[in-house]
N, C-alpha and C positions, 0 to 999 in steps of 0.2 A: 743336776739340781733339782730338789724336791720343789714342786710349783706349790707356793704359798700365796695366800690371800690376808690383806691387811684386814680384822676384823670391824675396826671402826667403820661406820657408813660414811659414804663419801659425801660428806655435807660440808660447806663451808666452814661451820663451827667445829666440827671433828679434825676437819684437815688443817685448821689455823691452831687447833688445842695441841696438835704434836709435830708443829713445822720446824720448831726449833729443839725438837728433844735430841739430844746426841749424849744425853748422859745414863741412857737406859736402852736397851734394847726394843723394836717394837714388837708386839704378839701378832702372829701370823698364825693361819690355821691352814690344814691340807684344801687344794683348790684342785677342780678338774677343768679348769678353763683352759681350753687348747686354742692356739694363734694358728695362723693360715699355714699352708703347707710348706715342707721345706723346698726350697729353690734349689736349681743345679746348674751350672755354667755348663754350655754346650755352644762351642765355637764364640759367636760374639752375643749369643742370647742367654739369657736366663729364664729357664724354664720350671713349668710345676711337674709334680710327680707323672702327670698325664701326658706330657711334652709340650703343652701350651705356653706359649713365650707370656713372661710377668716383665712389666714395666714398673719399677718402683718410683712414686713421685710423693713428696712429701716436704716435711720443715725440719729444721735443725733447730733445737731447742737450746737452752742455755745449759751449763754444767747444775747438776741437780742440787749440790752441796751451796754452791753461789745462789741457786734460785730460791732456795728455802732460806738463805740468810737475808734476802734481799726482798723478802716478802712485801714487806711494808713500803720500800721504794718502789718497787716494780708494780704495785696495786693491785696485785693478783698472786695468790699462792701458787708454788711451782706445779703442783698437780693438778692444780684448776686449768693450768696454762695446757698441759696435755689432754685434758678433758676438753677444752675449746678446740685444739688442733685435729680432734677426730668426731667432734660434736656434727653430725649432717644435718641436724635441725637447725644449726646454726648458720649452715652454709658450706662449713670446712670438712675437707674429704681428704686429708692426709693419707697416706698409704703406708708412710714408714715414716717412723720417729727417729730421728738421729739425736743419739746420747751422748754430749761430749764429758768426757771425764778429765779434769785438767790436773797437771801434776800440783798446782797449788792446792787443790782440795785436798790431795792424798795425803800431802805435807800436813795440813793443817788438823785433819780428824784421823788420819789413818786409812789405810788399804781396807782394812776388816770393816770398818762401818761405813765406808764408801760403798762397798759392795752390798753388805747385809743390810744397811738403812736405806739405802738410795737406790741403788742398780738393781738389786732384787725386786724393788718395788715398781720400778719403771718397765722392766722387763715382763713383770705379772701384767701390770696396766695393759702394755700393749697387746697380749695375748688375750686379756678379756675383751679388748676393743678390736681384736680379728685385724691388727694392723702389725707390721714388721718393725723390730728395734734394732737398730744399727748403733752399736756401741764403739764409739770413738776413744781412743786414747789421744786427748787433743793437747799434744805435746807442738809448739811450735819453736823449733830451736834446730840446731846441728845436729845431724844424725851418726858424726864419727866420733862420738865421745865416750868414754869408759861410763859416763854418769847415765846417758840416754841408755846405753846398752843396757846397765844394770837395771834401770827400771822398767824398762820393756820387758825385761825377762820375767821380773816380779810382777808385773803387772797381770800379764797373759799367763802366766803360772797359776795364778789364782782365779783370773776370769774365764779362761778358755774353756776349762773343764765344766765349770759351773754351770754355763749354758750350752753345753754342747748338746745336748739332747732335746734342746729348744728348737723345734721347726722353723720358728717366727725370727730367730736373731741371726744377725751378721755382724761381722766384726771389721773395724777399721783400724789396721795396723798401727797407725803413725798420722796424725791430723794433719800436720803440715811441716815435714822436714824441709829445712832451709839451705845450708851449705853443706859442703862443697857442691857447688853447680855448675862450674865452668867446664867447657871442652865436650858439649853436644853430646854423642852417643857415648864418649868415654866416661862424662859424669854420670849417665845412666847405667852404663855398669859397674862404676863404683858404688851407686846407692845399691844396686842389685845384689852384689857382693855382700854388702853389710845388711840388708834386710831380708835374705833368704833365710838365714838361720832364725830370725824371728819368726816368719810365716812357717818354717818347718815346726817350730815349736807348739805354735798354736795346731798345727797338723796333728802333732803328737797326741795333743788333749783331745781335738776336737776335726776329724777326720771330716766330717761332712758339712762342716759350716762354712758357708762362703765367706771370702775375707777380701775387703777391698783395701787394694795397696796404693800408695801414694806417688810421689816422685819428688826429688829435689826442686828449690825455686819455688817452695809452697804448691806443691803437686800441679807445676806447668810442664812437665816433661813426658806429658801422657802420649804423644806422639810415639815415643821410641818402645811403648809396650808392645804396640804391633810388630816392630822391626825384630825385638828379642825379648820375648815375654819371660816371664818368671817360670822356674819348670813345674811346680806346683798345680794340682789340680783345684778347682773351685775358687779361681781368683777373676775380681774385677778391678778396675784400674781408675783411680778417683782423678777428677779434675777441680780446682778450685780457678771460677771465672768472675771477675770482676770488670767493672768498667775500665781499670788500667790496662785490661786486654782489648786492643782494637777488633773490632766486628770482621774486620778482613783477615785477623788470625784464627779465627774459630774454626774453620773445615780445615785447614793445614794441621794446626795444633792437636785439634780435638774430635774434629769430625771424621779425617781419615783413618786414624785407629779405629775408629768404631764399626768399619767395615770388617774388621778382623776379631777385637777382641772387645768383651764388655766394657763400657765406659758408664761411671758414675759421676756426675758433678755432684760432689757432696756439699760444695758450698757455691752459693751464688747470690748475689743481691746488688742493690743501690741506692743511694739517696740522694737528697741535695745537699749542697755545702754547709748549710746552716746545721741540718741534723748528723751529718757525717762527722762532725767535731774532730777535723783536721785528719781523719782518716781518708786521705785522698784520692787512695784507690778504690775506694767505692763511689765515687761522685759520678752520678750519671742521672739520666732523665728517663721516663717511661718510652716517649717519642722516639728518643735517638738510641737508647739501648735496650730496655727492658721488653719492648714489644718486637723488635728485631731478634733478641735472644730467643724469646718465645717461638717465633717463628722458625729460627735456625735449629733448634732442640726438635721440635715436632717434625721436623724433616728428617732425622735421624730416630727414626720410631724405636729401637734397642737403647738409647739413652736414658739412664736414670736420674733423678735429681732431688735433692733437697734445698729449699730457699732459705736464706740465712739473713735475719734471724728472728723466729718467733717471739719476739720481745717488745718490751718498750723502751730499753735502755742499750742494749749491746747493738753495735752497729754491725751493717744496717737495720735499721728498725723497722718492724712492719706496723706498730700498732701507736695511736698517740697514748696519754697518760691515762684514759679512760677504757682503754683496751679496744678501739674502734679501729679498724682497718684502714690505714693511711692512704689516701686516694691522690689521683692528679698525678701532673708530670713529673713530680719530684720524689714521688713515694711509690713504693712497689707491693703494698699490703693487698690492696683490691685485684691487683693483676693476679699475686700469686691464689689468692682465693678464688678468683675466677677460673684462671688456668686448672686450679685441683678439680673444680666442679665440672668443668668440661670435660675433664678425662677421667672422672671417677668410674666409668663402665668401661674404659679403655685397657685392655689386656690384662684384666683382672684373672689372678689364680684361680683355676678351675673352670673357666670361660672359654669354650674351644676357640682357638683364633688360629688361623693357618700361617706360618713363619714364611716370610719371604724368601726364596732361596735363590740361587745363583744359576737357575735355569732360566730359559726364557730369551728374548733378542734383546742386544743392547741398545742403546740410543742411536739414531742416525747422528753423523758427525754435522757440526755446524754448517749451514748451507753454503757460508761464504765468510771469509774474513777480510776485512777492510783494514789496510793500514792508512793511517791519518797523522797530520801533525809530525812529519818526518822531520828531523833537524840533525845536527853533527853527531848526537850522542843519544838520540832517543827517537822514541816513535810511540804512537798509541795505536794498538791493534783493537778493533771492534769486531764482534761477531753474532749472529742470530741466535735466540733461544731455540733449544729443541725439545722435541717429544718422543719417547720412543713408542715401538709399535705396540708394546704393552700399556700404553697410555700414561707413563710414569714421566715427568717432569725431571730435567737434569738436575740432580742433586749438588753435583758441582762441575766445573772447569777446570780442566789442567793444561796450561800454556807451558809449551816449550820453545826456548830461542837457541838455536844451532845445538842442540844435543846438551843443553845445560839442564840442571836438574829441573823438574816442571814447577811452576808456581801454580799452586791450587786455591782455587777460587770459588765462593759460595754461586749457587746455581741462579741466585738473583742477579749476578752480575754480568754484564755483557762486553766489559772492555777492561784492559791494562796497558797503564803505560809499562813500555820497554825501556829500562833505563841502562845505564853502564856500557852502551855501544861504542864502537869505536869509529870515527869519520871516515865516509869515503869507503865503506865496506859493505858486501852484500849478505844479508841474512834470511834464514830460513824460519819463519814461526810457525808453529802447529799447534791446533787446539782440539782437544778431545772433551767428550760428554760423558758423565759416569751418572748412572740411576741409582735408586736408593738400594738396591740389592748389589751394587759394586762393580756392575756391569759397565765397560768402559767401549765408546765407539771408536770407530776408524777416524784417524786424524783427518781435520781439515788443514789445507797447507796455504801459506802466502809466502811470497818473496818480496823483498825491498832492499833497497839501498840508503844508507844514511848519507847526509849531505857532505861534500867534501871541507874538510876544515880550514875557513876562510880567515882573512887576518880579522882582529877583532877592532872595533870603531875606536878603542881606548884601551890605554894599558892603566892599572891602578897602582901607583906605587906602594910598597910595604913602610910602615913607620916604626922606628923602635920609642917614640914619643909620641903617644896619642894627644892630641888637641885637646884643650880645655873647651867644653861646649859653651861657650860664652857668646859666639858672635864677632869675635876679635879674632884677626886673622894672624896677629902678631907670631905666634908660635906655630902657626900650620906647616907642616911638613911640605917638602920640595915637591911640586907637581905640574904637569900641562894643565894651562887654564883652556877648556872648551868651549867657543862660544856659542849662546843661544841665541841665534840670529833669523832661524826661519820664521817668515810671516805665515801664520796659520790661519787666520782669519781676523775680521774688525777694523776699527779705524784709528790712525795716529800710532799702531804699533811701532812704527820705526823710531819712533821717541823715545821707547824703552828698550834698553838692551842687557844683557847679562852672562854671565861666563861661570862655569861651574868645574872644580877641582875635587879630587877624592883622595884618598888613603887609606890603609886596612892594617889591621895587625891581627892577632889570634883571636881577640876579644870582639872586634866590630869593625864594619864599614864607616867610614867617617867622609861626608860630602860636605862641601862648603858652595854655598851659590852667592855671586855677587849682582845685584841688581841695580842697575845705572838709570836716571831719569834725570839727570840736570836739565836737559833740555826742556823741562815742562816750567823751569823757574819755582815761583812759590805755590805754584798749583800741583805739587807732586801727588800722584794719583796713589788710590790704593791697589795695592798689587799683592799676589801670592805666587808663593813657589810651590810648585807641582812636582814632585819627586816620584816616577816611577821605576819598580824593582821588581824582576824575575830572578830570585836569588839562586835557584836550582837550574835555570836556563832551559827549561822545561818547554818554553816556545809554543804552550797551548793557546787557542783562542780565548778562552775564558779564565777568569780568574779561578787559581784551585782553592782559595779556602786556607791555604798553607804559609806557601812565602811569595806569592804575587800579590804587590803591595803598590797603593796608592797615598803617598802621605801630601797632606796641604800643610804649610805654614804661612799665615797671613803677616803682613807687616806690621810690627808693633806688637806682637803676641809671640809667646814661646809655644803656644798650643800645637800640636800635631792633632789635624783630623786626617781620618781616614775617607778614602774614596768611596762612591756608592757600591764599588763591587768587591772592595778591600777589605781585608781584617783591620779593626783597630790597631795602633800601634802597642807594641808589647810595652809590658811594665819599664823594662831597660832603653827603651827608645825615647833617644831626649834631643830637644833643639834649643838652641839660643839665638838670639836677634839683636842687632845693633843698627843704628843708624850711621849712614858715613857721609863725607863731604859731597859724593855723587850720587847718594840713593840709599842703601840699606843691603846687610848682609845677614843670611844665617847658616848655621850650620847645624848638621844633624850626626847621631850616633847611633847605627843599627848594630844591634849585637846578633852575631850569628847564631849562636846556639837556641837562642830563643825562636827561631824560625827555621830551625833543623837543619842548620849548615855547619860542615866542619871547613874552614879554610884552608887553601893549600896553595902553593904558587902555579899557576897555571888554571886555576878553577876559573871557568866563565859563567857569567849570568848576564841577565838582561838590565837596562838601565835607560832611563830618559829624564830629561827636565824642561819643563814648560814652564812659562811665565804667563798669569793671568792678570790683565790688567783691567783697573776698574772694576765695577759690577758686570764683569764678563762682557767688557765692551771690545776687548781685543785679545789677542793670546799669539806669543812667539815660542818657539821649541828649538830642541838642539837636534833631533834626529828624525822623529815620526811626523812625517810631512801629512799623513792621512788624519791625522788626530783622532786614533783609534784607540790609543794607549788606555785610555781608561776604561776600555771594555774588552781589549785582545791584548794580552804579555806578548803576542808574539810579535807584536808590531815595534818591539823595544830594541835597540841597539845591543850587540854582544858586547862585553868589554871583558878584561882578562885581569886577574891577580899577577903583578908583576914583583920581581925581588926589589 
């Protein structure tokens, strides 16, 4: 492509005057603007021509056709937004601009117009600003259809040769391929078979231009790139990471492949529930997601990124309507701006920077492994942090149980729950540390034995007819009644008695509690049913924030309150109450899936029932004599789902 520069002055007035012009070609003249140097891929690094490592950090803009169309609603001209992203005087230091071209835009104005009136200008703008341009064919759809094959070939036949000589241009092959995505490594191989001809087509036209290649399930299979990479040169591998990806998954899914191949997070971002506008996968906070994400990426110094989206309306947004960066726990704008500013001099093209090698000393192994909270089917392993002799902290830990595939954890983590073990069996667990160069320590090893499988304290029968949760036991499934008669503390406790029953189906656990207080006559006290559950039977000493629950139902209400250490009830958790001749009764339904449980016959979980009498004047219980259940799920009885 001949470099060309738009003749009009880059002022607000002149930009606005051409923003909607699609009925005539813009006038250009020859330009001698040079962009930053051509990067090349070397192992897991992107290098400049002198062999110095480059790390690209920037922002993803909106599609330029859409951005120009929506100038009024966005509050800023599209080209002004690119100007802002690269305006150091305004505190923005994007080193790469991702320019997504959506199939909708090509259908609307035609490929020639997209290229000559929009993409040319974006590419030239990046060159003048001395930043890189990542041209993205931004389809979000299946990758195995004749339609996408035809459109991808047409796009790259037109675009790849046009910018082949532009040193500052990179190509993103296919923004977010979706399906087919099942089958693990086989799904990756299917994708690679489909995508390799497209990469070859780009290589034919642009042999030296780096190409960013995604993966199925919206570029989430990056882990397989290191195992079976594409056979082409100058390839990076993209990842799209949003709050729907638990932080514990970042290291195995995206961090580990970065030891072997270049990883480019071409999309990441978060927003609060209100601004996310039903885009549930982006709902997150700065404290719980944004700051940990930044810490994690910075630990992998060869990972590139573009924050999404440099806009006021496309989610997740970075700005309010006045183009002020959004701040606080619910928004990402200021975090992105500060991050770019802090890294503006880091791994710049042309700056001599040493590349970490795989030479040197690996980390020492963790000094010890402690096995805690051992139960019938699990335990918790805890180890000490390590630093290697070169001064590097552990970037990750790899935990192996009896030869299974290792679980990979971030270096900030020091413990792991060991699940799906067999009762009464000895196990060996080993932990190794890995530093930022990928060097792995010798293992630290510990052995332990799970508890023998004892008889459950109660069997919970299955029901084919779930009860109506209204406090009436007329249709309650058959099941044993378990007396709640342990005196825990207080006065006159023996004048109140209770019993509980339970049943289950594939949807929920159902619990009925009868409270009897007839001996009090007309002075029947206020009483509260206190139900404790450890639905995965983890037996931990503290509440896990997932499915360790304390629910309280007070007489005369159908409100369920959560205990001091418990989650609040999920939306589908309901209770019903009714007065009886002897006292009162409550029924509860606790939906399994809302707490991450798939029920099967033989599934064991923790349960206890307590009754609080008066304003905490007395308490009785079924199982836990220590009255520690409110803070220690390990104190609960083990019960089992029966036929």
